[in-house]
All heavy atoms as a GROMACS GRO file, in nm:
protein
  541
    1MET      N    1   0.084  -0.120  -0.001
    1MET     CA    2   0.001  -0.001   0.001
    1MET      C    3   0.091   0.124  -0.003
    1MET      O    4   0.192   0.130   0.062
    1MET     CB    5  -0.087  -0.002   0.121
    1MET     CG    6  -0.180  -0.122   0.132
    1MET     SD    7  -0.273  -0.162  -0.015
    1MET     CE    8  -0.421  -0.074   0.004
    2PHE      N    9   0.042   0.228  -0.071
    2PHE     CA   10   0.117   0.350  -0.084
    2PHE      C   11   0.135   0.418   0.057
    2PHE      O   12   0.237   0.478   0.079
    2PHE     CB   13   0.038   0.449  -0.174
    2PHE     CG   14   0.061   0.423  -0.320
    2PHE    CD1   15  -0.035   0.344  -0.382
    2PHE    CD2   16   0.163   0.471  -0.391
    2PHE    CE1   17  -0.023   0.315  -0.518
    2PHE    CE2   18   0.176   0.444  -0.526
    2PHE     CZ   19   0.086   0.366  -0.590
    3GLU      N   20   0.038   0.396   0.143
    3GLU     CA   21   0.040   0.458   0.276
    3GLU      C   22   0.159   0.414   0.360
    3GLU      O   23   0.202   0.480   0.450
    3GLU     CB   24  -0.092   0.430   0.355
    3GLU     CG   25  -0.219   0.478   0.286
    3GLU     CD   26  -0.274   0.376   0.189
    3GLU    OE1   27  -0.213   0.267   0.169
    3GLU    OE2   28  -0.380   0.406   0.134
    4GLU      N   29   0.210   0.298   0.328
    4GLU     CA   30   0.318   0.236   0.408
    4GLU      C   31   0.458   0.274   0.358
    4GLU      O   32   0.558   0.246   0.424
    4GLU     CB   33   0.301   0.085   0.406
    4GLU     CG   34   0.174   0.037   0.473
    4GLU     CD   35   0.152  -0.113   0.456
    4GLU    OE1   36   0.243  -0.184   0.410
    4GLU    OE2   37   0.040  -0.157   0.488
    5LEU      N   38   0.469   0.339   0.244
    5LEU     CA   39   0.599   0.379   0.189
    5LEU      C   40   0.660   0.499   0.270
    5LEU      O   41   0.588   0.592   0.308
    5LEU     CB   42   0.584   0.420   0.042
    5LEU     CG   43   0.536   0.312  -0.051
    5LEU    CD1   44   0.516   0.372  -0.188
    5LEU    CD2   45   0.635   0.193  -0.053
    6THR      N   46   0.788   0.493   0.294
    6THR     CA   47   0.855   0.601   0.365
    6THR      C   48   0.902   0.712   0.269
    6THR      O   49   0.925   0.821   0.307
    6THR     CB   50   0.977   0.550   0.449
    6THR    OG1   51   1.062   0.478   0.360
    6THR    CG2   52   0.929   0.455   0.557
    7ILE      N   53   0.924   0.672   0.148
    7ILE     CA   54   0.969   0.769   0.043
    7ILE      C   55   0.849   0.788  -0.055
    7ILE      O   56   0.790   0.694  -0.103
    7ILE     CB   57   1.091   0.710  -0.034
    7ILE    CG1   58   1.205   0.696   0.060
    7ILE    CG2   59   1.122   0.803  -0.156
    7ILE    CD1   60   1.326   0.627  -0.004
    8PRO      N   61   0.817   0.915  -0.085
    8PRO     CA   62   0.705   0.941  -0.177
    8PRO      C   63   0.724   0.867  -0.313
    8PRO      O   64   0.840   0.872  -0.363
    8PRO     CB   65   0.702   1.091  -0.194
    8PRO     CG   66   0.772   1.144  -0.074
    8PRO     CD   67   0.872   1.040  -0.037
    9PHE      N   68   0.620   0.808  -0.364
    9PHE     CA   69   0.634   0.737  -0.488
    9PHE      C   70   0.503   0.755  -0.567
    9PHE      O   71   0.392   0.761  -0.514
    9PHE     CB   72   0.649   0.587  -0.462
    9PHE     CG   73   0.644   0.500  -0.588
    9PHE    CD1   74   0.750   0.500  -0.676
    9PHE    CD2   75   0.532   0.425  -0.613
    9PHE    CE1   76   0.743   0.418  -0.789
    9PHE    CE2   77   0.520   0.349  -0.725
    9PHE     CZ   78   0.625   0.342  -0.816
   10ALA      N   79   0.512   0.765  -0.698
   10ALA     CA   80   0.399   0.776  -0.782
   10ALA      C   81   0.417   0.689  -0.910
   10ALA      O   82   0.530   0.682  -0.959
   10ALA     CB   83   0.369   0.919  -0.832
   11ALA      N   84   0.316   0.620  -0.952
   11ALA     CA   85   0.316   0.538  -1.078
   11ALA      C   86   0.222   0.602  -1.173
   11ALA      O   87   0.104   0.625  -1.143
   11ALA     CB   88   0.280   0.394  -1.047
   12VAL      N   89   0.271   0.636  -1.295
   12VAL     CA   90   0.190   0.703  -1.393
   12VAL      C   91   0.144   0.602  -1.493
   12VAL      O   92   0.224   0.520  -1.545
   12VAL     CB   93   0.268   0.819  -1.463
   12VAL    CG1   94   0.183   0.890  -1.562
   12VAL    CG2   95   0.323   0.917  -1.359
   13ALA      N   96   0.015   0.607  -1.523
   13ALA     CA   97  -0.051   0.511  -1.619
   13ALA      C   98  -0.145   0.591  -1.709
   13ALA      O   99  -0.167   0.714  -1.690
   13ALA     CB  100  -0.119   0.400  -1.543
   14TYR      N  101  -0.202   0.521  -1.804
   14TYR     CA  102  -0.295   0.584  -1.897
   14TYR      C  103  -0.418   0.497  -1.914
   14TYR      O  104  -0.409   0.374  -1.930
   14TYR     CB  105  -0.226   0.599  -2.034
   14TYR     CG  106  -0.310   0.667  -2.136
   14TYR    CD1  107  -0.332   0.807  -2.131
   14TYR    CD2  108  -0.366   0.598  -2.243
   14TYR    CE1  109  -0.413   0.868  -2.228
   14TYR    CE2  110  -0.444   0.659  -2.337
   14TYR     CZ  111  -0.466   0.796  -2.334
   14TYR     OH  112  -0.543   0.861  -2.425
   15ASP      N  113  -0.532   0.556  -1.900
   15ASP     CA  114  -0.662   0.484  -1.912
   15ASP      C  115  -0.703   0.487  -2.058
   15ASP      O  116  -0.742   0.587  -2.114
   15ASP     CB  117  -0.766   0.557  -1.823
   15ASP     CG  118  -0.899   0.487  -1.825
   15ASP    OD1  119  -0.930   0.412  -1.912
   15ASP    OD2  120  -0.977   0.514  -1.725
   16LEU      N  121  -0.696   0.369  -2.125
   16LEU     CA  122  -0.733   0.358  -2.260
   16LEU      C  123  -0.883   0.384  -2.282
   16LEU      O  124  -0.924   0.424  -2.392
   16LEU     CB  125  -0.696   0.222  -2.315
   16LEU     CG  126  -0.547   0.192  -2.335
   16LEU    CD1  127  -0.527   0.045  -2.378
   16LEU    CD2  128  -0.486   0.284  -2.437
   17THR      N  129  -0.963   0.354  -2.185
   17THR     CA  130  -1.115   0.367  -2.198
   17THR      C  131  -1.146   0.509  -2.199
   17THR      O  132  -1.229   0.554  -2.283
   17THR     CB  133  -1.179   0.293  -2.084
   17THR    OG1  134  -1.133   0.162  -2.077
   17THR    CG2  135  -1.330   0.292  -2.101
   18ASN      N  136  -1.097   0.594  -2.106
   18ASN     CA  137  -1.131   0.735  -2.090
   18ASN      C  138  -1.036   0.828  -2.171
   18ASN      O  139  -1.063   0.937  -2.196
   18ASN     CB  140  -1.132   0.784  -1.949
   18ASN     CG  141  -1.254   0.732  -1.874
   18ASN    OD1  142  -1.352   0.693  -1.931
   18ASN    ND2  143  -1.246   0.733  -1.745
   19GLY      N  144  -0.918   0.776  -2.200
   19GLY     CA  145  -0.820   0.861  -2.268
   19GLY      C  146  -0.759   0.962  -2.179
   19GLY      O  147  -0.737   1.078  -2.220
   20CYS      N  148  -0.735   0.923  -2.051
   20CYS     CA  149  -0.670   1.020  -1.957
   20CYS      C  150  -0.559   0.959  -1.878
   20CYS      O  151  -0.553   0.841  -1.857
   20CYS     CB  152  -0.783   1.078  -1.864
   20CYS     SG  153  -0.860   0.954  -1.764
   21GLU      N  154  -0.468   1.047  -1.831
   21GLU     CA  155  -0.361   1.004  -1.745
   21GLU      C  156  -0.405   0.972  -1.607
   21GLU      O  157  -0.496   1.043  -1.555
   21GLU     CB  158  -0.255   1.121  -1.745
   21GLU     CG  159  -0.128   1.084  -1.664
   21GLU     CD  160  -0.029   1.196  -1.666
   21GLU    OE1  161  -0.051   1.290  -1.588
   21GLU    OE2  162   0.067   1.191  -1.740
   22LEU      N  163  -0.348   0.865  -1.548
   22LEU     CA  164  -0.382   0.830  -1.411
   22LEU      C  165  -0.247   0.832  -1.332
   22LEU      O  166  -0.146   0.790  -1.380
   22LEU     CB  167  -0.439   0.686  -1.400
   22LEU     CG  168  -0.567   0.660  -1.481
   22LEU    CD1  169  -0.595   0.510  -1.475
   22LEU    CD2  170  -0.680   0.737  -1.420
   23VAL      N  171  -0.254   0.890  -1.213
   23VAL     CA  172  -0.142   0.890  -1.121
   23VAL      C  173  -0.178   0.814  -0.998
   23VAL      O  174  -0.267   0.856  -0.923
   23VAL     CB  175  -0.094   1.033  -1.094
   23VAL    CG1  176   0.025   1.035  -1.000
   23VAL    CG2  177  -0.066   1.110  -1.218
   24PHE      N  178  -0.108   0.704  -0.974
   24PHE     CA  179  -0.130   0.625  -0.853
   24PHE      C  180  -0.030   0.674  -0.749
   24PHE      O  181   0.094   0.665  -0.770
   24PHE     CB  182  -0.107   0.476  -0.879
   24PHE     CG  183  -0.202   0.420  -0.979
   24PHE    CD1  184  -0.171   0.406  -1.114
   24PHE    CD2  185  -0.331   0.375  -0.941
   24PHE    CE1  186  -0.261   0.356  -1.204
   24PHE    CE2  187  -0.419   0.322  -1.027
   24PHE     CZ  188  -0.386   0.310  -1.165
   25LYS      N  189  -0.075   0.726  -0.640
   25LYS     CA  190   0.009   0.774  -0.529
   25LYS      C  191  -0.070   0.791  -0.404
   25LYS      O  192  -0.192   0.793  -0.406
   25LYS     CB  193   0.082   0.906  -0.570
   25LYS     CG  194  -0.011   1.020  -0.587
   25LYS     CD  195   0.066   1.150  -0.624
   25LYS     CE  196  -0.037   1.267  -0.631
   25LYS     NZ  197   0.034   1.392  -0.657
   26GLU      N  198  -0.003   0.803  -0.291
   26GLU     CA  199  -0.058   0.835  -0.162
   26GLU      C  200  -0.150   0.728  -0.103
   26GLU      O  201  -0.147   0.703   0.018
   26GLU     CB  202  -0.127   0.966  -0.165
   26GLU     CG  203  -0.032   1.084  -0.192
   26GLU     CD  204  -0.102   1.213  -0.204
   26GLU    OE1  205  -0.228   1.222  -0.189
   26GLU    OE2  206  -0.036   1.313  -0.238
   27SER      N  207  -0.236   0.665  -0.180
   27SER     CA  208  -0.331   0.567  -0.122
   27SER      C  209  -0.370   0.467  -0.234
   27SER      O  210  -0.361   0.497  -0.347
   27SER     CB  211  -0.452   0.628  -0.061
   27SER     OG  212  -0.529   0.691  -0.164
   28GLY      N  213  -0.410   0.348  -0.190
   28GLY     CA  214  -0.454   0.248  -0.288
   28GLY      C  215  -0.357   0.133  -0.296
   28GLY      O  216  -0.271   0.114  -0.218
   29ASP      N  217  -0.383   0.055  -0.399
   29ASP     CA  218  -0.312  -0.068  -0.424
   29ASP      C  219  -0.179  -0.043  -0.498
   29ASP      O  220  -0.175  -0.013  -0.615
   29ASP     CB  221  -0.400  -0.167  -0.505
   29ASP     CG  222  -0.334  -0.302  -0.516
   29ASP    OD1  223  -0.220  -0.324  -0.478
   29ASP    OD2  224  -0.402  -0.390  -0.573
   30LEU      N  225  -0.064  -0.047  -0.424
   30LEU     CA  226   0.062  -0.022  -0.475
   30LEU      C  227   0.098  -0.117  -0.596
   30LEU      O  228   0.147  -0.076  -0.700
   30LEU     CB  229   0.169  -0.032  -0.367
   30LEU     CG  230   0.314  -0.017  -0.408
   30LEU    CD1  231   0.343   0.121  -0.460
   30LEU    CD2  232   0.406  -0.048  -0.286
   31ILE      N  233   0.069  -0.244  -0.575
   31ILE     CA  234   0.104  -0.345  -0.674
   31ILE      C  235   0.026  -0.322  -0.806
   31ILE      O  236   0.090  -0.324  -0.914
   31ILE     CB  237   0.069  -0.488  -0.624
   31ILE    CG1  238   0.151  -0.517  -0.500
   31ILE    CG2  239   0.101  -0.592  -0.733
   31ILE    CD1  240   0.301  -0.513  -0.516
   32PHE      N  241  -0.103  -0.286  -0.798
   32PHE     CA  242  -0.178  -0.260  -0.922
   32PHE      C  243  -0.121  -0.137  -0.992
   32PHE      O  244  -0.108  -0.135  -1.111
   32PHE     CB  245  -0.326  -0.236  -0.889
   32PHE     CG  246  -0.407  -0.212  -1.013
   32PHE    CD1  247  -0.454  -0.317  -1.092
   32PHE    CD2  248  -0.436  -0.080  -1.056
   32PHE    CE1  249  -0.524  -0.293  -1.207
   32PHE    CE2  250  -0.504  -0.054  -1.174
   32PHE     CZ  251  -0.552  -0.161  -1.249
   33GLY      N  252  -0.085  -0.033  -0.918
   33GLY     CA  253  -0.026   0.087  -0.975
   33GLY      C  254   0.104   0.065  -1.051
   33GLY      O  255   0.122   0.104  -1.159
   34ILE      N  256   0.189  -0.025  -0.990
   34ILE     CA  257   0.315  -0.054  -1.053
   34ILE      C  258   0.292  -0.143  -1.174
   34ILE      O  259   0.349  -0.117  -1.284
   34ILE     CB  260   0.409  -0.126  -0.954
   34ILE    CG1  261   0.456  -0.026  -0.848
   34ILE    CG2  262   0.528  -0.188  -1.024
   34ILE    CD1  263   0.528  -0.087  -0.732
   35GLN      N  264   0.203  -0.243  -1.169
   35GLN     CA  265   0.175  -0.328  -1.282
   35GLN      C  266   0.114  -0.248  -1.397
   35GLN      O  267   0.151  -0.267  -1.515
   35GLN     CB  268   0.083  -0.441  -1.239
   35GLN     CG  269   0.149  -0.547  -1.155
   35GLN     CD  270   0.052  -0.653  -1.120
   35GLN    OE1  271  -0.068  -0.624  -1.081
   35GLN    NE2  272   0.092  -0.777  -1.118
   36ALA      N  273   0.024  -0.158  -1.362
   36ALA     CA  274  -0.037  -0.074  -1.466
   36ALA      C  275   0.064   0.011  -1.534
   36ALA      O  276   0.068   0.027  -1.655
   36ALA     CB  277  -0.149   0.009  -1.410
   37SER      N  278   0.159   0.066  -1.455
   37SER     CA  279   0.260   0.152  -1.510
   37SER      C  280   0.361   0.076  -1.594
   37SER      O  281   0.433   0.138  -1.676
   37SER     CB  282   0.335   0.223  -1.393
   37SER     OG  283   0.435   0.304  -1.439
   38CYS      N  284   0.366  -0.050  -1.581
   38CYS     CA  285   0.462  -0.136  -1.659
   38CYS      C  286   0.397  -0.198  -1.780
   38CYS      O  287   0.456  -0.270  -1.851
   38CYS     CB  288   0.521  -0.244  -1.569
   38CYS     SG  289   0.627  -0.181  -1.441
   39ALA      N  290   0.265  -0.178  -1.799
   39ALA     CA  291   0.188  -0.248  -1.906
   39ALA      C  292   0.214  -0.177  -2.037
   39ALA      O  293   0.134  -0.104  -2.087
   39ALA     CB  294   0.044  -0.254  -1.867
   40VAL      N  295   0.337  -0.192  -2.089
   40VAL     CA  296   0.374  -0.127  -2.217
   40VAL      C  297   0.297  -0.191  -2.332
   40VAL      O  298   0.306  -0.316  -2.351
   40VAL     CB  299   0.524  -0.141  -2.239
   40VAL    CG1  300   0.564  -0.077  -2.368
   40VAL    CG2  301   0.599  -0.077  -2.125
   41PRO      N  302   0.217  -0.115  -2.408
   41PRO     CA  303   0.142  -0.172  -2.519
   41PRO      C  304   0.233  -0.244  -2.617
   41PRO      O  305   0.342  -0.199  -2.650
   41PRO     CB  306   0.077  -0.049  -2.584
   41PRO     CG  307   0.067   0.048  -2.478
   41PRO     CD  308   0.191   0.028  -2.391
   42GLY      N  309   0.191  -0.363  -2.656
   42GLY     CA  310   0.266  -0.444  -2.747
   42GLY      C  311   0.366  -0.539  -2.681
   42GLY      O  312   0.425  -0.629  -2.736
   43VAL      N  313   0.393  -0.513  -2.550
   43VAL     CA  314   0.486  -0.592  -2.476
   43VAL      C  315   0.414  -0.672  -2.363
   43VAL      O  316   0.424  -0.790  -2.348
   43VAL     CB  317   0.602  -0.511  -2.416
   43VAL    CG1  318   0.694  -0.597  -2.332
   43VAL    CG2  319   0.677  -0.432  -2.521
   44PHE      N  320   0.335  -0.598  -2.283
   44PHE     CA  321   0.258  -0.659  -2.171
   44PHE      C  322   0.110  -0.617  -2.192
   44PHE      O  323   0.081  -0.514  -2.237
   44PHE     CB  324   0.305  -0.603  -2.037
   44PHE     CG  325   0.448  -0.644  -2.007
   44PHE    CD1  326   0.547  -0.551  -2.009
   44PHE    CD2  327   0.479  -0.770  -1.973
   44PHE    CE1  328   0.679  -0.586  -1.979
   44PHE    CE2  329   0.608  -0.809  -1.944
   44PHE     CZ  330   0.708  -0.717  -1.948
   45ALA      N  331   0.025  -0.714  -2.156
   45ALA     CA  332  -0.122  -0.687  -2.166
   45ALA      C  333  -0.165  -0.576  -2.069
   45ALA      O  334  -0.106  -0.562  -1.966
   45ALA     CB  335  -0.193  -0.814  -2.128
   46PRO      N  336  -0.262  -0.499  -2.117
   46PRO     CA  337  -0.314  -0.390  -2.026
   46PRO      C  338  -0.374  -0.454  -1.898
   46PRO      O  339  -0.418  -0.566  -1.894
   46PRO     CB  340  -0.430  -0.327  -2.107
   46PRO     CG  341  -0.409  -0.373  -2.246
   46PRO     CD  342  -0.336  -0.502  -2.239
   47MET      N  343  -0.373  -0.373  -1.796
   47MET     CA  344  -0.437  -0.414  -1.668
   47MET      C  345  -0.580  -0.372  -1.674
   47MET      O  346  -0.616  -0.270  -1.731
   47MET     CB  347  -0.372  -0.337  -1.548
   47MET     CG  348  -0.226  -0.375  -1.527
   47MET     SD  349  -0.198  -0.547  -1.484
   47MET     CE  350  -0.285  -0.552  -1.324
   48ARG      N  351  -0.668  -0.455  -1.617
   48ARG     CA  352  -0.812  -0.418  -1.612
   48ARG      C  353  -0.845  -0.369  -1.469
   48ARG      O  354  -0.829  -0.440  -1.376
   48ARG     CB  355  -0.896  -0.539  -1.646
   48ARG     CG  356  -1.044  -0.504  -1.664
   48ARG     CD  357  -1.127  -0.611  -1.723
   48ARG     NE  358  -1.089  -0.643  -1.861
   48ARG     CZ  359  -1.130  -0.579  -1.967
   48ARG    NH1  360  -1.205  -0.472  -1.957
   48ARG    NH2  361  -1.094  -0.621  -2.089
   49ALA      N  362  -0.894  -0.251  -1.461
   49ALA     CA  363  -0.932  -0.187  -1.330
   49ALA      C  364  -1.065  -0.251  -1.286
   49ALA      O  365  -1.133  -0.315  -1.364
   49ALA     CB  366  -0.944  -0.033  -1.347
   50ALA      N  367  -1.100  -0.225  -1.163
   50ALA     CA  368  -1.219  -0.280  -1.103
   50ALA      C  369  -1.344  -0.231  -1.176
   50ALA      O  370  -1.444  -0.303  -1.186
   50ALA     CB  371  -1.231  -0.236  -0.958
   51ASP      N  372  -1.336  -0.115  -1.241
   51ASP     CA  373  -1.452  -0.060  -1.312
   51ASP      C  374  -1.450  -0.109  -1.464
   51ASP      O  375  -1.533  -0.063  -1.544
   51ASP     CB  376  -1.455   0.093  -1.309
   51ASP     CG  377  -1.324   0.158  -1.362
   51ASP    OD1  378  -1.240   0.085  -1.415
   51ASP    OD2  379  -1.315   0.280  -1.351
   52GLY      N  380  -1.352  -0.197  -1.496
   52GLY     CA  381  -1.348  -0.253  -1.632
   52GLY      C  382  -1.262  -0.177  -1.731
   52GLY      O  383  -1.242  -0.217  -1.840
   53HIS      N  384  -1.209  -0.060  -1.686
   53HIS     CA  385  -1.129   0.020  -1.772
   53HIS      C  386  -0.989  -0.050  -1.805
   53HIS      O  387  -0.936  -0.119  -1.713
   53HIS     CB  388  -1.099   0.160  -1.715
   53HIS     CG  389  -1.217   0.245  -1.713
   53HIS    ND1  390  -1.212   0.380  -1.721
   53HIS    CD2  391  -1.351   0.216  -1.706
   53HIS    CE1  392  -1.331   0.431  -1.714
   53HIS    NE2  393  -1.417   0.331  -1.708
   54LEU      N  394  -0.933  -0.032  -1.916
   54LEU     CA  395  -0.805  -0.088  -1.954
   54LEU      C  396  -0.697   0.020  -1.924
   54LEU      O  397  -0.703   0.134  -1.975
   54LEU     CB  398  -0.799  -0.126  -2.096
   54LEU     CG  399  -0.892  -0.242  -2.136
   54LEU    CD1  400  -0.886  -0.269  -2.282
   54LEU    CD2  401  -0.850  -0.373  -2.059
   55ILE      N  402  -0.592  -0.017  -1.845
   55ILE     CA  403  -0.490   0.072  -1.801
   55ILE      C  404  -0.359   0.022  -1.854
   55ILE      O  405  -0.322  -0.095  -1.848
   55ILE     CB  406  -0.482   0.078  -1.650
   55ILE    CG1  407  -0.621   0.096  -1.586
   55ILE    CG2  408  -0.390   0.189  -1.604
   55ILE    CD1  409  -0.695   0.223  -1.624
   56VAL      N  410  -0.277   0.118  -1.919
   56VAL     CA  411  -0.144   0.083  -1.971
   56VAL      C  412  -0.044   0.182  -1.913
   56VAL      O  413  -0.078   0.278  -1.840
   56VAL     CB  414  -0.142   0.090  -2.123
   56VAL    CG1  415  -0.233  -0.019  -2.184
   56VAL    CG2  416  -0.179   0.222  -2.180
   57ASP      N  417   0.081   0.164  -1.948
   57ASP     CA  418   0.188   0.251  -1.913
   57ASP      C  419   0.165   0.394  -1.943
   57ASP      O  420   0.117   0.428  -2.052
   57ASP     CB  421   0.315   0.202  -1.975
   57ASP     CG  422   0.438   0.289  -1.947
   57ASP    OD1  423   0.454   0.326  -1.829
   57ASP    OD2  424   0.516   0.321  -2.037
   58GLY      N  425   0.201   0.485  -1.854
   58GLY     CA  426   0.178   0.628  -1.876
   58GLY      C  427   0.267   0.686  -1.987
   58GLY      O  428   0.244   0.798  -2.036
   59GLY      N  429   0.368   0.616  -2.029
   59GLY     CA  430   0.458   0.656  -2.134
   59GLY      C  431   0.381   0.676  -2.268
   59GLY      O  432   0.438   0.732  -2.362
   60VAL      N  433   0.263   0.629  -2.276
   60VAL     CA  434   0.182   0.644  -2.395
   60VAL      C  435   0.159   0.792  -2.426
   60VAL      O  436   0.159   0.836  -2.538
   60VAL     CB  437   0.043   0.573  -2.375
   60VAL    CG1  438  -0.056   0.610  -2.490
   60VAL    CG2  439   0.061   0.426  -2.375
   61THR      N  440   0.142   0.872  -2.320
   61THR     CA  441   0.119   1.016  -2.337
   61THR      C  442   0.231   1.102  -2.275
   61THR      O  443   0.244   1.218  -2.315
   61THR     CB  444  -0.015   1.059  -2.276
   61THR    OG1  445  -0.015   1.026  -2.138
   61THR    CG2  446  -0.130   0.991  -2.349
   62SER      N  447   0.299   1.048  -2.177
   62SER     CA  448   0.399   1.129  -2.106
   62SER      C  449   0.520   1.042  -2.081
   62SER      O  450   0.527   0.970  -1.983
   62SER     CB  451   0.340   1.181  -1.977
   62SER     OG  452   0.437   1.255  -1.904
   63VAL      N  453   0.621   1.049  -2.168
   63VAL     CA  454   0.739   0.967  -2.161
   63VAL      C  455   0.814   1.006  -2.029
   63VAL      O  456   0.870   0.917  -1.964
   63VAL     CB  457   0.829   0.986  -2.281
   63VAL    CG1  458   0.959   0.906  -2.267
   63VAL    CG2  459   0.758   0.939  -2.410
   64LEU      N  460   0.821   1.128  -1.999
   64LEU     CA  461   0.888   1.177  -1.874
   64LEU      C  462   0.793   1.262  -1.799
   64LEU      O  463   0.771   1.380  -1.830
   64LEU     CB  464   1.010   1.259  -1.914
   64LEU     CG  465   1.106   1.295  -1.799
   64LEU    CD1  466   1.164   1.176  -1.734
   64LEU    CD2  467   1.223   1.381  -1.852
   65PRO      N  468   0.726   1.204  -1.699
   65PRO     CA  469   0.617   1.274  -1.624
   65PRO      C  470   0.665   1.384  -1.532
   65PRO      O  471   0.649   1.378  -1.409
   65PRO     CB  472   0.543   1.159  -1.549
   65PRO     CG  473   0.654   1.059  -1.525
   65PRO     CD  474   0.743   1.069  -1.645
   66VAL      N  475   0.719   1.489  -1.584
   66VAL     CA  476   0.774   1.596  -1.506
   66VAL      C  477   0.666   1.665  -1.420
   66VAL      O  478   0.695   1.698  -1.304
   66VAL     CB  479   0.842   1.702  -1.602
   66VAL    CG1  480   0.896   1.822  -1.519
   66VAL    CG2  481   0.960   1.635  -1.669
   67LYS      N  482   0.550   1.686  -1.475
   67LYS     CA  483   0.442   1.755  -1.403
   67LYS      C  484   0.405   1.676  -1.276
   67LYS      O  485   0.383   1.731  -1.167
   67LYS     CB  486   0.320   1.768  -1.490
   67LYS     CG  487   0.204   1.845  -1.420
   67LYS     CD  488   0.089   1.861  -1.513
   67LYS     CE  489  -0.027   1.934  -1.448
   67LYS     NZ  490  -0.046   1.922  -1.297
   68VAL      N  491   0.400   1.546  -1.283
   68VAL     CA  492   0.370   1.462  -1.169
   68VAL      C  493   0.472   1.484  -1.060
   68VAL      O  494   0.439   1.501  -0.942
   68VAL     CB  495   0.361   1.314  -1.206
   68VAL    CG1  496   0.343   1.224  -1.084
   68VAL    CG2  497   0.249   1.291  -1.309
   69VAL      N  498   0.600   1.482  -1.099
   69VAL     CA  499   0.708   1.499  -0.999
   69VAL      C  500   0.706   1.643  -0.936
   69VAL      O  501   0.720   1.657  -0.820
   69VAL     CB  502   0.846   1.472  -1.066
   69VAL    CG1  503   0.960   1.500  -0.970
   69VAL    CG2  504   0.851   1.329  -1.114
   70ARG      N  505   0.676   1.738  -1.022
   70ARG     CA  506   0.669   1.878  -0.966
   70ARG      C  507   0.550   1.890  -0.872
   70ARG      O  508   0.564   1.956  -0.766
   70ARG     CB  509   0.651   1.978  -1.082
   70ARG     CG  510   0.785   2.004  -1.153
   70ARG     CD  511   0.765   2.114  -1.249
   70ARG     NE  512   0.897   2.134  -1.319
   70ARG     CZ  513   0.910   2.184  -1.442
   70ARG    NH1  514   0.803   2.228  -1.508
   70ARG    NH2  515   1.026   2.201  -1.493
   71ASP      N  516   0.442   1.820  -0.907
   71ASP     CA  517   0.321   1.836  -0.818
   71ASP      C  518   0.345   1.763  -0.682
   71ASP      O  519   0.284   1.792  -0.588
   71ASP     CB  520   0.202   1.767  -0.886
   71ASP     CG  521   0.147   1.846  -1.000
   71ASP    OD1  522   0.184   1.967  -1.013
   71ASP    OD2  523   0.066   1.797  -1.079
   72MET      N  524   0.448   1.669  -0.683
   72MET     CA  525   0.484   1.605  -0.557
   72MET      C  526   0.581   1.683  -0.479
   72MET      O  527   0.624   1.644  -0.368
   72MET     CB  528   0.541   1.465  -0.589
   72MET     CG  529   0.439   1.368  -0.646
   72MET     SD  530   0.516   1.212  -0.690
   72MET     CE  531   0.554   1.142  -0.528
   73GLY      N  532   0.623   1.800  -0.524
   73GLY     CA  533   0.709   1.886  -0.447
   73GLY      C  534   0.860   1.884  -0.486
   73GLY      O  535   0.938   1.944  -0.413
   74CYS      N  536   0.888   1.823  -0.593
   74CYS     CA  537   1.033   1.817  -0.638
   74CYS      C  538   1.066   1.937  -0.722
   74CYS      O  539   0.980   1.992  -0.796
   74CYS     CB  540   1.063   1.691  -0.713
   74CYS     SG  541   1.045   1.548  -0.609
   0.00000   0.00000   0.00000
């Protein structure tokens, strides 16, 4: 769980169903966030969220998620 991490961490993914960026951080399922962030299209199958949405690696839209890191205070 994100809540148990001592160092801030975020996993960036992309929702193929809605066409929007997702940032997993601060709370929720750490393992799902990491797996979704690693689901590179053409290499690994997309992750299916509880609501049925297909989630892939955030590199689809943001190869280097600078905004996410800045929003975290870096």
